[in-house]
C-alpha positions as CSV (number, residue, x, y, z in Angstrom):
1,M,208.1,26.4,103.2
2,V,208.8,30.0,104.0
3,N,205.9,32.2,105.1
4,L,206.7,35.4,103.2
5,K,204.0,37.5,104.8
6,R,205.2,36.6,108.3
7,F,208.8,37.4,107.2
8,A,207.8,40.8,105.8
9,D,205.7,41.7,108.9
10,R,208.6,40.8,111.1
11,A,211.0,42.9,109.0
12,K,208.7,45.8,109.2
13,K,208.5,45.6,113.0
14,V,212.3,45.5,113.2
15,V,212.6,48.6,111.0
16,D,209.9,50.4,112.9
17,K,211.5,49.5,116.2
18,R,214.8,51.0,115.1
19,G,213.2,54.3,114.1
20,G,211.8,53.8,110.6
21,V,213.1,54.0,107.1
22,D,215.0,57.3,107.7
23,S,216.9,55.8,110.6
24,L,217.7,52.7,108.4
25,K,219.1,55.0,105.7
26,E,221.2,56.8,108.3
27,D,222.5,53.5,109.6
28,A,223.4,52.4,106.1
29,S,225.2,55.7,105.4
30,E,227.1,55.4,108.6
31,L,228.2,51.9,107.9
32,R,229.2,52.8,104.3
33,G,231.5,55.6,105.8
34,I,233.0,53.1,108.2
35,A,233.7,50.6,105.4
36,K,235.3,53.2,103.2
37,G,237.3,54.8,106.0
38,E,240.8,54.2,107.2
39,G,241.9,51.2,109.4
40,N,242.1,47.5,109.2
41,L,239.2,45.1,109.0
42,K,239.2,44.4,112.8
43,D,238.9,48.1,113.7
44,K,236.1,48.6,111.0
45,A,234.2,45.6,112.4
46,K,234.4,47.0,116.0
47,A,233.2,50.5,114.8
48,A,230.4,48.9,112.8
49,G,229.2,46.9,115.8
50,K,229.1,50.0,117.9
51,A,227.3,52.0,115.2
52,I,224.6,49.4,114.8
53,Q,223.8,49.4,118.6
54,D,222.6,53.1,118.2
55,P,219.9,53.4,115.6
56,G,219.9,56.3,113.3
57,A,222.4,59.1,113.4
58,K,225.6,59.2,115.4
59,G,225.4,59.9,119.1
60,P,223.3,58.6,122.0
61,D,219.6,58.4,121.8
62,Q,217.7,61.3,123.3
63,P,214.1,60.6,124.3
64,G,212.9,64.2,123.7
65,K,214.7,64.4,120.3
66,Q,211.8,63.1,118.2
67,A,209.2,65.3,119.9
68,A,211.3,68.4,119.3
69,Q,211.7,67.6,115.6
70,R,207.9,67.2,115.2
71,A,206.2,70.1,113.5
72,P,204.2,72.4,115.8
73,G,200.6,71.3,116.2
74,A,201.4,67.8,114.8
75,A,199.6,64.8,116.3
76,P,201.6,62.6,118.6
77,E,203.0,59.4,117.1
78,T,201.3,57.1,119.6
79,D,197.6,56.7,120.3
80,D,198.0,57.2,124.1
81,P,194.7,58.1,125.8
82,A,196.6,60.5,128.1
83,T,197.6,62.6,125.0
84,R,194.1,62.8,123.5
85,S,192.1,66.0,124.0
86,K,188.6,65.6,125.4
């Protein structure tokens, strides 16, 4: 029998690991563009494989990118003791 709670928890972890729901939507949009684009099936499959390796929007991941997009004064996304004020 399938443990649906475990399955849902694991799916949530995968989505969070790849950057959240917004990143998932960007991935879907990118894959849709590849599927509707020009080229044969082999070329589309290669392009889709490369696109999936990089979560979210096109381009390489930039570690400082998320911090720069955060609103000024917003709390950090992690609960790292080094980032807490005393």
